[in-house]
Steps between C-alpha positions, in 0.01 A plus 500: 500500500489819704547485878415767749781647710365312805505166312848571369633575849341182639663295224854640543621242756336220303649627173847518656463143628383381158791674329746325731318169440518556125874559514556187710280286273639644172150619408398842385361736760236618253354149475469471878365854540239440229370199696460715811333787311242262351373401843218734602616570855850568620609152608766390741770277359344193665167569329670527160682171554180333625304614192778387267513157666121466470524585127761228445294237683135603448358180653694545823453798729834623629484694825786665679587395851540767766862600535619464857717765660849446639376540857530184706249393766606302806321276560362462146168375648325557834317207657287602797412138574194437720348820640185516711200657326463872580845515665799637316859411432760738359819417311762710327662454162832673428536652153866537397636727229815333360555785251776760504234774499186583701165355387166671558202284591195683363226264615460225759181293493369175644243271339317219675224459758628552854836654400577869559802727503618614841445878528741709293538873461547483122509256210783694336824392667860521383721200574866609496766309306560170681227607744197330648131573553296303754134449408256371762208277398211409728286187459157500664297208366124562486413130496638145520655474155839498332571845358763625259603839372778709352706796611590725205768768497518710185815698435566802281701330227503457125613139548353257747231663707345245735615313807256235624477307823259208536285508815315205655329410821217292645214612721442259789 
């Protein structure tokens, strides 16, 4: 199988990881690399493992769970309680970086009716080692209903990428 230079460069980190895995599992690197080369697109390691698991158990669909980042949210959930319709309440969640190195947040988003991010200058923020980032969330219920949502922070990491905070409130 011939690969273009671009494909070869994209596969280098994956090939190195597979070689290390092969050594640790007493398998041959060629066997693992052949499995990757047979897949039409350049897969991530999770995709390879997911496809292999689905082959072993064809009647059961195996899906990977999102890998959470090391960042810690305090509180882990925001409850706005009862808020008058069309008025707004704002709360802050502190995001802590317990790592020995800085972590870059590349995207901050909020999902859910009535929930918005407090104004920020940029999504891309670096949290220093053992540092903290405060994120403001506003709840403005449009009607008299219980609402829920999620705050997502995505970091620039090969490991866990997401930090999630559950949001809830009730329009009164």
